[in-house]
C-alpha positions in Angstrom: -8.3 -7.9 25.1 -11.5 -6.1 25.7 -14.8 -7.7 24.8 -16.9 -6.3 22.0 -19.4 -5.0 24.5 -16.6 -3.1 26.3 -15.4 -1.7 23.0 -18.8 -0.6 21.9 -19.3 1.2 25.2 -15.9 2.8 25.0 -16.9 4.6 21.8 -20.2 5.7 23.4 -22.6 3.3 21.7 -25.4 1.1 23.1 -24.5 -2.5 22.5 -27.9 -3.6 21.1 -28.2 -0.7 18.8 -24.7 -0.7 17.2 -23.9 -2.3 13.9 -20.7 -3.2 12.1 -21.4 -0.3 9.8 -21.7 2.1 12.7 -18.4 0.7 14.2 -16.7 1.0 10.9 -17.8 4.6 10.6 -15.7 5.3 13.7 -12.7 4.3 11.6 -13.8 6.4 8.6 -14.5 3.3 6.6 -17.4 1.0 5.6 -17.7 -2.8 5.8 -16.1 -5.2 5.0 -13.9 -4.9 8.0 -13.6 -7.5 10.7 -14.9 -7.0 14.2 -11.5 -8.0 15.6 -9.9 -5.3 13.5 -12.3 -2.7 14.8 -11.8 -3.8 18.4 -8.0 -3.5 18.0 -8.3 -0.1 16.4 -6.9 -1.4 13.1 -8.8 0.8 10.6 -6.7 -0.1 7.7 -7.5 -0.9 4.1 -5.6 -3.1 1.7 -6.2 -2.9 -2.0 -4.5 -4.3 -5.2 -2.9 -1.6 -7.3 -2.1 -2.1 -11.0 1.2 -0.6 -12.2 1.1 -0.1 -15.9 4.2 -0.7 -18.2 5.6 2.3 -20.1 8.1 1.8 -22.8 10.1 5.0 -23.4 11.7 6.0 -26.7 15.0 5.1 -25.0 16.1 4.0 -21.6 14.6 1.6 -19.1 11.0 0.6 -19.3 9.1 1.4 -16.1 5.8 0.9 -14.4 3.5 3.7 -13.0 0.4 4.0 -11.0 -1.4 6.6 -8.9 -3.0 5.7 -5.5 -5.8 8.2 -5.0 -7.9 8.8 -2.0 -7.0 10.0 1.5 -5.0 8.5 4.2 -1.5 7.4 5.1 0.4 4.6 3.2 1.4 1.9 5.7 2.6 -1.1 3.6 3.5 -2.2 0.1 3.5 -6.0 -0.7 4.8 -7.6 -3.8 3.1 -10.9 -4.2 5.0 -14.2 -4.8 5.9 -14.7 -8.5 7.9 -17.1 -10.6 8.8 -14.4 -13.1 9.2 -11.2 -11.1 12.3 -11.4 -8.9 11.8 -7.9 -7.4 10.1 -4.6 -7.8 12.4 -1.5 -7.5 10.4 1.5 -6.4 12.2 4.7 -7.5 12.8 7.3 -4.8 11.6 10.9 -5.1 14.2 12.9 -6.9 15.3 10.1 -9.2 13.9 8.7 -12.4 13.5 5.5 -14.4 17.0 5.9 -15.7 18.2 5.2 -12.1 16.5 1.8 -11.8 19.8 0.0 -11.5 21.3 2.5 -9.0 20.8 0.9 -5.5 20.9 4.4 -3.9 17.9 5.5 -6.1 15.5 2.7 -5.4 14.0 0.6 -2.7 14.0 -3.0 -3.8 11.2 -5.3 -2.7 11.7 -9.0 -3.5 8.8 -11.0 -4.7 6.7 -12.4 -1.9 7.8 -9.7 0.7 6.2 -6.6 2.3 7.8 -3.3 3.3 6.5 -1.0 6.0 6.6 2.7 7.0 10.4 3.0 7.2 11.1 1.8 3.7 8.1 3.6 2.3 9.5 6.7 4.0 12.7 6.2 2.0 10.8 6.1 -1.3 8.8 9.3 -0.7 11.3 11.1 1.7 8.4 11.5 4.2 7.9 9.8 7.5 4.1 9.4 6.8 3.4 9.6 3.1 -0.2 10.8 2.5 -2.5 9.8 -0.3 -2.7 10.6 -3.2 0.7 9.1 -4.1 2.4 8.3 -7.4 4.3 5.0 -7.9 7.3 4.7 -10.2 8.9 1.3 -10.4 11.1 -1.0 -12.4 11.3 -4.8 -12.2 13.8 -7.5 -12.4 12.5 -10.6 -14.1 13.5 -14.2 -15.0 11.8 -13.8 -18.4 12.8 -12.2 -21.7 9.5 -10.4 -22.1 8.3 -8.0 -19.4 4.6 -8.1 -18.4 2.3 -5.3 -19.5 1.4 -4.6 -15.9 2.2 -5.8 -12.4 -0.1 -6.0 -9.3 1.0 -5.0 -5.9 -1.0 -4.7 -2.7 -1.0 -1.5 -0.7 -2.3 -1.0 2.8 -3.2 2.5 4.0 -4.9 4.0 7.1 -7.9 6.2 6.3 -7.8 9.7 7.8 -9.4 10.0 11.3 -13.1 10.7 11.3 
């Protein structure tokens, strides 16, 4: 691994004059970002995304959200839960009526993360670019479904 001084010089900066903010700008981002992440070229952002419940007149209830901004979606994480068994992300070309069709969804069990390959299946793209819509259904252990669910999404900002 290179030292911070070597990294700073590799991007053409003087060591005494550079700040974390200046380094982060090389990634098209702003702090907070760790120095180690900058040194390893990991210019990724992780945010929580709220998927809101929609109850249709008939059919399966579903959850939707829109991830705005610019960049490439890298990971989707479903946090551990005692009530949500899995989140089923509906693939492009299908609808909420297909939530129980294993060919139409990518299922993500509670407490797990999916990467680019599975995300590519959802959007039918090898590198899905933001902004992106989310359409999902859930399997729960409870009688009442929550009004919203929180997932974590990680994306890489566009190159500066």
